[in-house]
C-alpha positions as a printed Julia matrix, in Angstrom:
177×3 Matrix{Float64}:
  28.15  -23.05   11.7
  31.19  -20.9    12.27
  31.28  -20.31   16.03
  33.69  -17.37   15.66
  30.9   -15.31   14.15
  28.38  -16.03   16.86
  28.25  -15.55   20.59
  25.0   -17.37   21.27
  24.9   -21.15   21.55
  21.15  -21.0    20.85
  21.69  -19.88   17.23
  19.43  -21.72   14.87
  20.67  -22.8    11.47
  18.34  -21.99    8.57
  17.99  -24.06    5.42
  17.69  -22.38    2.03
  13.95  -23.18    2.1
  13.57  -21.5     5.51
  15.5   -18.47    4.22
  13.15  -18.26    1.24
  10.11  -18.46    3.52
  11.58  -15.73    5.73
  12.0   -13.52    2.64
   8.44  -14.03    1.38
   6.94  -10.96    3.12
   9.61   -8.71    1.56
   9.13  -10.35   -1.84
   5.36   -9.94   -1.48
   5.83   -6.27   -0.61
   7.88   -5.71   -3.78
   5.38   -7.59   -5.99
   2.45   -5.72   -4.42
   4.27   -2.41   -4.85
   4.83   -3.23   -8.52
   1.16   -4.13   -8.89
   0.14   -0.76   -7.43
   1.97    0.95  -10.3
   0.71   -1.37  -13.03
  -2.92   -1.38  -11.87
  -2.9     2.28  -10.83
  -1.8     3.39  -14.28
  -4.29    1.05  -15.94
  -1.67   -1.24  -17.41
  -0.22    1.6   -19.47
   3.47    1.91  -20.22
   4.06    4.34  -17.3
   2.67    1.76  -14.9
   5.02   -0.9   -16.21
   7.96    1.51  -16.11
   7.09    2.54  -12.55
   6.55   -1.08  -11.5
   9.83   -2.13  -13.1
  11.69    0.72  -11.42
  10.17   -0.25   -8.07
  11.25   -3.88   -8.6
  14.8    -2.75   -9.42
  14.79   -0.55   -6.31
  13.57   -3.48   -4.19
  16.37   -5.75   -5.44
  18.94   -2.96   -5.17
  17.75   -2.2    -1.62
  18.31   -5.79   -0.52
  21.73   -5.78   -2.19
  22.55   -2.47   -0.48
  21.86   -4.01    2.94
  23.85   -7.13    2.03
  26.86   -5.04    0.99
  26.81   -2.25    3.57
  25.22   -3.75    6.71
  25.63   -7.52    6.67
  29.45   -7.53    6.83
  29.1    -6.01   10.32
  26.62   -8.61   11.55
  27.58  -11.51   13.78
  25.62  -13.75   11.39
  27.96  -12.93    8.5
  28.87  -16.17    6.7
  26.71  -18.37    8.94
  23.54  -20.35    8.49
  22.08  -18.51   11.5
  20.99  -15.55    9.34
  17.2   -15.99    8.92
  17.1   -14.28    5.51
  20.34  -15.74    4.12
  21.83  -12.31    3.44
  24.82  -13.12    5.68
  25.96  -15.93    3.4
  25.56  -13.76    0.31
  27.44  -10.91    1.99
  30.36  -13.24    2.67
  30.74  -13.81   -1.06
  30.78  -10.06   -1.77
  32.58   -8.4     1.16
  35.01   -9.37    3.84
  33.97   -9.43    7.48
  33.91   -6.11    9.31
  33.83   -5.19   13.02
  30.59   -6.47   14.56
  30.68   -3.73   17.19
  29.87   -1.26   14.36
  26.67   -3.07   13.33
  24.35   -0.61   15.09
  26.08    2.38   13.47
  25.95    0.83    9.99
  22.35   -0.29   10.39
  21.24    3.23   11.36
  23.23    4.76    8.5
  22.02    2.46    5.71
  18.43    1.53    6.59
  17.11    4.94    5.4
  18.15    3.93    1.88
  15.38    1.31    1.78
  12.67    3.06    3.83
  11.1     4.61    0.7
  10.2     1.08   -0.43
   7.5     1.15    2.25
   6.25    4.62    1.3
   6.39    4.93   -2.49
   3.51    2.52   -3.3
   1.29    4.09   -0.63
   1.89    7.65   -1.8
   1.62    6.74   -5.48
  -1.45    4.59   -4.91
  -3.17    7.26   -2.81
  -2.68    9.88   -5.54
  -3.9     7.45   -8.2
  -6.99    6.53   -6.15
  -7.82   10.2    -5.67
  -7.43   10.86   -9.4
  -9.35    7.78  -10.52
 -10.87    5.47   -7.89
 -10.36    1.73   -8.39
 -11.48   -1.03   -6.03
  -8.66   -3.26   -7.25
  -6.09   -0.58   -6.5
  -7.62    0.02   -3.07
  -7.44   -3.7    -2.28
  -3.81   -3.84   -3.47
  -2.96   -0.89   -1.23
  -4.64   -2.45    1.8
  -2.85   -5.77    1.24
   0.44   -3.89    0.69
  -0.01   -2.03    3.99
  -0.89   -5.23    5.87
   2.16   -7.02    4.48
   4.65   -4.13    4.72
   3.63   -2.75    8.1
   2.28   -5.79    9.96
   3.42   -9.14    8.51
   6.98   -8.18    7.57
   7.87   -6.4    10.84
   6.15   -9.02   13.01
   7.95  -11.87   11.27
  11.25  -10.02   11.65
  10.83   -9.15   15.31
   9.08  -12.31   16.49
  11.13  -14.75   14.44
  14.39  -13.46   13.0
  15.3   -11.07   15.81
  14.44  -13.36   18.73
  17.68  -15.32   18.81
  19.9   -12.61   17.36
  23.02  -11.91   19.42
  22.76   -8.21   18.48
  19.1    -7.69   19.36
  19.82   -5.68   22.5
  21.67   -2.97   20.57
  19.86   -3.19   17.23
  17.89   -0.11   16.15
  15.24   -2.39   14.57
  14.39   -3.91   17.96
  14.08   -0.37   19.3
  15.99   -0.74   22.53
  19.46   -0.53   23.9
  20.04   -2.58   27.01
  22.97   -2.15   29.29
  24.71   -5.28   30.48
């Protein structure tokens, strides 16, 4: 690991398998969101178009974070990034000032927030228009994954050893030293 990019000797190095596992809740959220569209529209072309658009948005959202937030992270180009985005970012952008991470995080996270809301709003409207148990189950599983599993995994696992956790908007606190 590149020690210049880290200020915490407790940094853990993640294998590609561990990175994949850490990305599973996000991947599940995207797949479940797609399924809400496909099932909600009864497998019709609009459901597939909506599901495909949601998938593209999910991939683009991850790429957006990689390009516009990760270069400011202390995990840039290290194996200490739990999701592996830091290594990808290093191939796409040069390193930026880590003291601007908080600013960049706050600025760019709103770009992906709709990923958590679109399937719920779409699914709720579709359930009201034409109730489906399968769609209801998909929505419940989506909510559990997107609002419980994904944030808990991030905060309890990925954020725990992060050298920026005390100033990160995701952790929800700013601590003075």
